[in-house]
C-alpha positions in Angstrom: -43.2 100.6 -46.4 -42.7 104.5 -46.5 -45.1 106.8 -47.8 -42.9 108.8 -49.9 -44.8 109.3 -52.8 -46.7 112.6 -53.4 -50.7 112.6 -52.9 -52.6 112.3 -56.5 -54.0 115.5 -58.1 -57.2 114.2 -59.4 -59.9 111.6 -58.1 -59.1 109.1 -60.8 -55.5 109.2 -59.6 -56.3 108.6 -56.4 -58.2 105.5 -57.4 -55.2 104.3 -59.2 -52.8 105.1 -56.1 -55.3 103.3 -54.0 -55.1 99.9 -56.2 -51.4 100.2 -56.4 -51.1 100.4 -52.6 -53.4 97.6 -51.9 -51.5 95.2 -54.6 -48.3 96.4 -52.7 -49.8 95.7 -49.3 -50.7 92.3 -50.8 -47.3 91.8 -52.4 -45.6 92.4 -49.1 -47.8 90.0 -47.2 -49.6 92.6 -44.5 -52.9 91.8 -46.2 -54.4 88.5 -47.3 -56.0 87.7 -50.8 -59.6 88.2 -49.1 -58.7 91.7 -47.7 -57.0 92.6 -51.1 -60.0 91.5 -52.9 -62.3 93.1 -50.2 -60.4 96.5 -50.5 -60.3 96.7 -54.1 -64.0 96.1 -54.3 -64.6 98.8 -51.7 -62.6 101.1 -54.5 -64.6 100.2 -57.0 -68.0 100.5 -55.1 -67.2 104.0 -53.9 -66.1 105.1 -57.7 -69.5 103.7 -58.9 -71.5 105.5 -56.4 -69.4 108.7 -56.9 -70.3 108.6 -60.7 -73.9 108.2 -59.8 -74.0 110.9 -57.5 -72.3 113.1 -59.9 -74.7 112.2 -62.6 -78.0 113.0 -60.5 -76.3 116.3 -59.4 -76.1 117.2 -63.3 -79.7 115.9 -64.0 -81.1 118.1 -60.8 -78.9 121.0 -61.9 -79.9 120.9 -65.7 -83.8 120.9 -64.5 -83.4 123.7 -62.2 -81.7 126.1 -64.7 -84.4 125.2 -67.0 -87.0 126.0 -64.7 -85.5 129.1 -62.7 -83.4 130.8 -65.9 -84.3 134.4 -66.6 -86.5 135.2 -69.3 -86.6 138.2 -71.5 -89.5 140.4 -71.0 -91.4 141.0 -73.7 -92.6 144.5 -74.9 
């Protein structure tokens, strides 16, 4: 198999490209069914962890901006 395709531009494209690559490796006999399944599960787990991390980061950022936002001086 040749790596002639361009690298994906976004993370979701990277995930889709990984899934397609795993499927191709399975179809061509480079990996067995167990290995393909484990690989797909690893991709999904990584995606979920990244989403959870981004969600936590957004909550912390919102809380920090609410507590550290500059306040108007009263006259």
